[in-house]
BAKOLMAR-979169 format. One record per residue (C-alpha): x, y, z. Coordinates in steps of 0.1 Angstrom, whole numbers, padded with zeros to 4 digits, always signed. Example, Ala and Ser with C-alpha at 12.3 -4.5 7.8 and 13.67 -1.06 7.14 Angstrom:
2
+0123-0045+0078 +0137-0011+0071 
END
This chain:
400
+0971+0463+1225 +0978+0496+1242 +1009+0514+1230 +1022+0530+1262 +1045+0510+1285 +1035+0505+1321 +1057+0493+1350 +1055+0474+1382 +1078+0464+1410 +1071+0434+1432 +1092+0440+1463 +1091+0406+1479 +1109+0391+1509 +1129+0367+1489 +1131+0384+1454 +1125+0417+1437 +1108+0416+1403 +1107+0446+1381 +1084+0443+1350 +1075+0464+1320 +1048+0457+1295 +1017+0468+1276 +0982+0460+1287 +0949+0457+1269 +0924+0460+1297 +0894+0454+1275 +0907+0420+1265 +0925+0414+1298 +0958+0407+1281 +0993+0417+1289 +1024+0417+1268 +1057+0416+1288 +1084+0437+1272 +1111+0433+1298 +1116+0419+1332 +1144+0421+1358 +1148+0399+1389 +1172+0401+1419 +1175+0385+1453 +1158+0405+1480 +1178+0419+1509 +1168+0443+1536 +1132+0430+1540 +1115+0408+1566 +1081+0394+1560 +1073+0420+1534 +1085+0450+1555 +1117+0470+1548 +1141+0467+1577 +1172+0480+1560 +1166+0508+1535 +1201+0507+1519 +1201+0470+1513 +1165+0470+1500 +1173+0499+1476 +1203+0480+1463 +1182+0449+1456 +1155+0470+1439 +1181+0489+1418 +1195+0456+1406 +1161+0444+1394 +1153+0478+1378 +1186+0478+1359 +1180+0443+1346 +1145+0454+1334 +1158+0488+1321 +1132+0508+1339 +1142+0545+1342 +1121+0571+1359 +1088+0554+1361 +1061+0559+1372 +1056+0525+1387 +1031+0506+1407 +1046+0489+1437 +1033+0458+1456 +1030+0458+1493 +1023+0432+1520 +1032+0426+1556 +1015+0420+1589 +1009+0457+1593 +0981+0455+1567 +0945+0456+1579 +0911+0458+1562 +0874+0461+1569 +0841+0465+1550 +0822+0498+1554 +0792+0517+1540 +0791+0555+1531 +0761+0574+1520 +0758+0608+1504 +0729+0629+1490 +0732+0638+1453 +0723+0675+1450 +0726+0676+1412 +0695+0691+1395 +0690+0661+1372 +0701+0637+1399 +0727+0621+1376 +0755+0603+1394 +0788+0616+1380 +0824+0605+1383 +0830+0634+1406 +0802+0623+1429 +0817+0587+1430 +0851+0603+1439 +0834+0621+1468 +0821+0587+1481 +0857+0573+1479 +0870+0603+1498 +0843+0599+1524 +0853+0563+1529 +0889+0574+1535 +0878+0597+1563 +0867+0568+1585 +0886+0568+1618 +0919+0550+1617 +0948+0551+1641 +0970+0581+1634 +0998+0560+1620 +0976+0542+1595 +0972+0551+1558 +0944+0540+1535 +0959+0521+1506 +0927+0510+1488 +0890+0518+1488 +0875+0491+1466 +0837+0494+1459 +0817+0463+1465 +0785+0477+1451 +0761+0507+1453 +0726+0512+1465 +0706+0540+1447 +0675+0552+1465 +0672+0518+1480 +0678+0498+1448 +0704+0472+1455 +0728+0455+1431 +0743+0484+1412 +0778+0478+1401 +0785+0511+1381 +0764+0541+1393 +0778+0567+1369 +0752+0579+1345 +0723+0566+1366 +0699+0589+1385 +0695+0589+1423 +0691+0612+1452 +0706+0590+1479 +0736+0569+1471 +0753+0544+1493 +0786+0528+1485 +0796+0495+1501 +0834+0492+1500 +0863+0472+1512 +0890+0494+1528 +0926+0484+1531 +0950+0503+1553 +0986+0499+1564 +1011+0513+1588 +1022+0547+1575 +1058+0542+1585 +1060+0508+1566 +1045+0523+1535 +1069+0553+1537 +1099+0530+1541 +1089+0510+1511 +1085+0542+1490 +1119+0555+1503 +1136+0524+1491 +1120+0524+1457 +1125+0561+1450 +1161+0559+1462 +1166+0542+1429 +1154+0572+1408 +1119+0560+1399 +1086+0576+1408 +1059+0556+1426 +1024+0562+1412 +1006+0537+1433 +1010+0512+1461 +0990+0480+1456 +0981+0453+1480 +0999+0422+1466 +0970+0397+1467 +0949+0422+1447 +0976+0424+1421 +0978+0386+1420 +0940+0384+1416 +0942+0407+1386 +0966+0383+1370 +0951+0350+1380 +0914+0353+1384 +0887+0357+1357 +0855+0377+1361 +0836+0344+1363 +0860+0332+1391 +0851+0364+1411 +0814+0361+1403 +0812+0325+1415 +0829+0333+1449 +0866+0324+1453 +0895+0329+1477 +0930+0336+1464 +0959+0325+1486 +0992+0341+1474 +1020+0321+1492 +1050+0344+1489 +1084+0343+1505 +1076+0362+1536 +1038+0362+1539 +1007+0343+1527 +0982+0369+1514 +0944+0364+1511 +0918+0380+1489 +0883+0367+1488 +0856+0376+1463 +0819+0372+1464 +0794+0381+1436 +0823+0396+1417 +0833+0420+1445 +0863+0420+1469 +0849+0412+1503 +0879+0402+1525 +0917+0406+1526 +0943+0394+1551 +0980+0389+1554 +0995+0360+1573 +1031+0363+1584 +1041+0329+1571 +1056+0321+1537 +1080+0300+1518 +1110+0314+1537 +1095+0300+1569 +1092+0266+1553 +1129+0267+1544 +1141+0280+1578 +1123+0251+1595 +1140+0226+1571 +1174+0243+1578 +1169+0241+1615 +1155+0205+1615 +1182+0191+1592 +1210+0213+1605 +1217+0228+1571 +1226+0262+1557 +1196+0281+1545 +1205+0279+1508 +1210+0242+1510 +1177+0238+1527 +1160+0258+1500 +1175+0236+1473 +1164+0205+1491 +1128+0219+1495 +1125+0228+1458 +1139+0195+1445 +1124+0170+1469 +1100+0188+1493 +1064+0177+1498 +1036+0190+1520 +1021+0155+1523 +1044+0135+1546 +1021+0105+1545 +1029+0100+1508 +1067+0099+1514 +1083+0066+1523 +1096+0067+1559 +1130+0054+1549 +1134+0073+1516 +1166+0093+1513 +1175+0123+1491 +1209+0134+1482 +1224+0169+1482 +1261+0171+1475 +1278+0142+1492 +1252+0138+1520 +1219+0120+1523 +1188+0132+1542 +1156+0116+1553 +1129+0127+1529 +1100+0117+1552 +1114+0138+1581 +1118+0168+1558 +1083+0164+1545 +1070+0163+1581 +1087+0196+1588 +1072+0211+1556 +1037+0198+1562 +1036+0211+1598 +1044+0247+1586 +1022+0245+1555 +0993+0232+1576 +0998+0261+1601 +0997+0287+1573 +0965+0271+1559 +0949+0269+1593 +0955+0306+1598 +0939+0312+1564 +0909+0291+1574 +0905+0311+1606 +0907+0343+1586 +0880+0332+1562 +0859+0319+1591 +0862+0352+1610 +0850+0371+1579 +0822+0346+1576 +0830+0338+1539 +0845+0304+1538 +0811+0286+1534 +0801+0311+1507 +0829+0304+1482 +0817+0278+1457 +0847+0286+1434 +0870+0272+1461 +0905+0284+1468 +0931+0294+1442 +0968+0291+1452 +0995+0312+1436 +1029+0326+1445 +1061+0306+1447 +1050+0287+1478 +1021+0272+1459 +1046+0251+1439 +1055+0229+1469 +1043+0194+1460 +1011+0185+1478 +1000+0220+1486 +0967+0219+1467 +0957+0186+1483 +0966+0199+1518 +0947+0231+1511 +0916+0210+1502 +0919+0190+1534 +0925+0220+1557 +0901+0245+1541 +0874+0221+1532 +0870+0234+1497 +0882+0227+1462 +0917+0240+1455 +0938+0246+1424 +0971+0264+1415 +0971+0294+1391 +0996+0313+1371 +0992+0347+1353 +0965+0344+1326 +0965+0358+1290 +1002+0368+1290 +1024+0371+1260 +1059+0371+1275 +1082+0374+1245 +1106+0349+1260 +1103+0362+1295 +1092+0332+1317 +1064+0350+1336 +1036+0324+1333 +1045+0309+1366 +1028+0314+1400 +1058+0333+1415 +1052+0361+1390 +1015+0366+1396 +1019+0398+1417 +1044+0414+1392 +1021+0408+1362 +0990+0420+1381 +1008+0453+1389 +1009+0460+1352 +0971+0460+1352 +0971+0485+1380 +0996+0507+1363 +0975+0506+1331 +0944+0516+1351 +0963+0545+1366 +0970+0557+1331 +0934+0554+1321 +0914+0584+1332 +0881+0567+1325 +0889+0541+1352 +0894+0566+1380 +0871+0558+1410 +0867+0522+1400 +0897+0509+1418 +0923+0520+1444 +0934+0555+1447 +0970+0563+1438 +0994+0565+1467 +1024+0588+1460 +1056+0594+1479 +1047+0631+1481 +1013+0624+1497 +1029+0602+1523 +1055+0628+1532 +1028+0655+1534 +1009+0633+1558 +1039+0629+1580 +1047+0666+1580 +1011+0674+1590 +1016+0655+1623 +1043+0680+1633 +1021+0709+1623 +0993+0695+1644 +0972+0690+1613 
END
């Protein structure tokens, strides 16, 4: 197990999770040393809308985890996230034609130059594979010889202002951000094995504010998307339908909720406090919203033309996946096998992180460990620092 501690912060719509641990990347194992959790305020659907409130929530989680200074990897989601697949090609002018780490970094930088709107920032360039002098199927080109190298990559970008606001809120708490990570990619690190990715699988991370998608084919990331519906939407609908305060609706949902109304007796009643509520009606509300989220996921996968190429099915994680009946409903709506997943290969030392709602937080530790490992540069996403964001903003006003 690696000796150095690494840190992650999952800045969610309903909760903030700060986590510290040690990661053995070779064995794909994580040891959780400490964790802090706090209710989330100042965010809406994954986006910071009140910097001061968000910073207070983050600070509470950081204090409970005892993270001081960082650097940390921070999860990001929200409807401002977009992604696409691209190809970039460069000629290798080295005398011996050997592809080096430096050359691969140039490919990464080239992919980042692809035209985006001026208010967008590239968060990830994730290689899907390489073509060396026409030879397909290369996963790791470093050390091989080629004159013409093509990189196929998945590029994820987000609104610069939203990323900046997230970084402001975190660094207001006195910690340094080393990397911003798309939340479904972090969850995939924690929940999916290499064989899952190789077989072809879609991960649906149903969080509080959003449902995030990451699809893998032949071991490579091929599609990502963020749907602005999450567990908070489910609860809000129950609160409106049953004329309840939000917190009471959340408790009812957790204790008695189901996404399969057909399996709930039409006259069944559930009790909260001194009042009774119709369980079937609540289930109808939950099923309607859950079905909507899954239909959006199906449309996203169909638009990317990958739904029929995922024999591994769909893996549900995140707190919303715990709603009774979600896996069965996912199978019905998506037309593929579904299962629920929690973080794998975790030793938690009494910290209860082996649950779907902590998948993103645990996955962020793997990204933090990779950031600390110089040999892994160029294999994953490039670090996104507060300083680089600020520099980009300043360049607008210099006309650069």
